[in-house]
Backbone bond lengths (Angstrom), bond angles and torsions (degrees), N, CA, C in turn:
res aa  C-N    CA-C-N  psi(-1)  N-CA   C-N-CA  omega(-1)  CA-C   N-CA-C  phi
1 M - - - 1.445 - - 1.526 108.78 -
2 A 1.285 117.04 142.22 1.459 122.06 -178.12 1.524 111.07 -66.99
3 D 1.323 115.77 143.60 1.462 120.88 -179.81 1.525 112.78 -69.01
4 C 1.317 117.92 -18.90 1.459 120.62 -174.65 1.529 113.64 -87.36
5 Q 1.327 118.95 -3.85 1.448 120.27 -179.84 1.520 110.49 -74.08
6 R 1.347 115.04 147.66 1.459 121.26 178.46 1.522 108.73 -128.41
7 I 1.301 115.71 154.10 1.455 121.79 175.91 1.520 107.19 -105.51
8 M 1.305 116.09 111.96 1.458 121.06 179.69 1.529 108.29 -87.06
9 C 1.338 116.42 144.60 1.454 120.74 -178.76 1.520 109.92 -152.24
10 S 1.319 116.23 134.22 1.464 120.39 177.46 1.529 111.39 -117.69
11 V 1.342 117.19 18.07 1.462 121.68 179.44 1.530 108.01 -87.91
12 G 1.308 115.57 95.85 1.462 121.28 -173.97 1.513 114.86 -63.96
13 S 1.326 119.21 -21.90 1.457 121.55 -177.55 1.530 113.12 -85.26
14 C 1.325 118.14 -5.17 1.465 120.83 -177.83 1.529 110.89 -82.96
15 T 1.324 115.44 135.99 1.460 122.29 178.97 1.529 112.00 -57.07
16 F 1.308 117.25 -33.39 1.460 121.83 -173.46 1.528 113.90 -88.49
17 N 1.326 117.92 1.51 1.460 120.72 -178.45 1.523 110.47 -87.36
18 E 1.325 116.36 123.81 1.464 122.85 171.10 1.524 105.32 -86.80
19 T 1.335 115.66 89.36 1.464 120.97 -167.97 1.524 114.18 -60.66
20 S 1.314 118.45 -30.28 1.464 119.64 -179.08 1.527 112.15 -66.64
21 Q 1.339 116.79 -21.21 1.466 121.05 -178.71 1.531 113.19 -122.60
22 N 1.332 117.56 0.86 1.471 122.44 -174.99 1.525 111.90 52.53
23 L 1.309 116.56 44.95 1.463 122.63 179.90 1.519 110.52 -118.77
24 C 1.317 116.30 143.44 1.458 122.41 172.90 1.525 107.59 -85.16
25 T 1.323 117.33 132.64 1.459 120.56 -177.90 1.538 113.14 -85.62
26 L 1.342 117.56 -3.55 1.462 120.42 176.48 1.526 110.60 -77.02
27 D 1.314 117.29 152.22 1.465 121.73 175.64 1.522 111.14 -74.48
28 A 1.328 117.07 -26.04 1.456 122.35 -179.72 1.526 108.10 -154.33
29 V 1.317 116.60 156.21 1.462 121.57 175.74 1.525 109.49 -126.87
30 Q 1.312 115.62 154.36 1.458 122.39 175.00 1.526 107.43 -99.62
31 V 1.319 117.80 123.85 1.460 122.57 176.82 1.516 107.86 -103.36
32 S 1.330 115.86 129.09 1.462 121.23 -177.59 1.519 110.40 -136.16
33 A 1.317 115.37 159.38 1.458 121.02 173.94 1.520 109.20 -80.05
34 A 1.324 115.85 157.58 1.456 120.49 174.60 1.528 108.77 -61.01
35 A 1.306 116.39 155.59 1.460 120.75 -179.02 1.523 111.24 -53.25
36 K 1.319 115.55 129.23 1.464 122.99 178.39 1.526 112.94 56.92
37 S 1.321 117.50 29.20 1.462 120.63 -179.52 1.518 111.15 -96.77
38 D 1.308 114.98 135.89 1.454 121.62 174.93 1.526 108.01 -144.95
39 S 1.329 115.86 31.70 1.464 120.95 -171.76 1.522 113.67 -78.81
40 G 1.334 116.75 -27.16 1.455 119.65 -175.21 1.521 112.58 83.76
41 A 1.327 117.86 -6.14 1.462 121.91 179.09 1.529 109.39 -77.04
42 P 1.341 117.94 134.77 1.465 120.76 -177.76 1.524 113.99 -53.76
43 Y 1.319 117.88 -38.81 1.470 120.11 -178.04 1.523 112.35 -72.26
44 D 1.309 118.50 -16.45 1.466 122.25 175.66 1.525 112.43 -95.38
45 E 1.299 117.27 -27.14 1.464 121.82 -169.76 1.530 114.36 -105.90
46 T 1.322 119.50 1.46 1.460 120.46 -174.31 1.532 112.72 -133.62
47 L 1.307 117.11 44.08 1.460 121.52 179.57 1.522 111.07 -81.94
48 C 1.325 116.68 144.36 1.462 121.06 177.97 1.522 109.25 -80.55
49 A 1.314 116.75 109.69 1.459 121.63 179.81 1.527 111.62 -80.16
50 S 1.323 117.86 -7.38 1.459 121.90 178.20 1.525 111.80 -89.42
51 Y 1.318 117.13 -1.47 1.461 122.43 -178.46 1.521 111.61 -57.05
52 S 1.320 115.54 137.08 1.449 122.33 173.93 1.521 107.45 -138.15
53 S 1.317 117.07 124.09 1.452 120.98 -176.26 1.520 111.48 -66.92
54 G 1.304 115.63 131.09 1.452 121.43 177.46 1.512 112.24 -90.10
55 K 1.325 116.20 -3.26 1.457 121.34 -178.27 1.515 109.89 -103.68
56 E 1.316 115.98 143.57 1.466 120.21 177.27 1.516 110.06 -74.60
57 K 1.323 116.20 142.08 1.470 120.31 176.18 1.504 108.82 -75.75
58 K 1.335 115.34 142.73 1.471 120.39 179.08 1.491 110.69 -98.01
């Protein structure tokens, strides 16, 4: 993979998001489908499996 590629991210609650630049700080991300999904719909088939919540659970 080229060194110049960047992972853009606008998910403000993710630990790996550099919110001031909308950039993911990981070198790579895992993209996965939603659990038991086979719909073919982009919102079901392209979830970031590398997501980690930056917020504490209440």
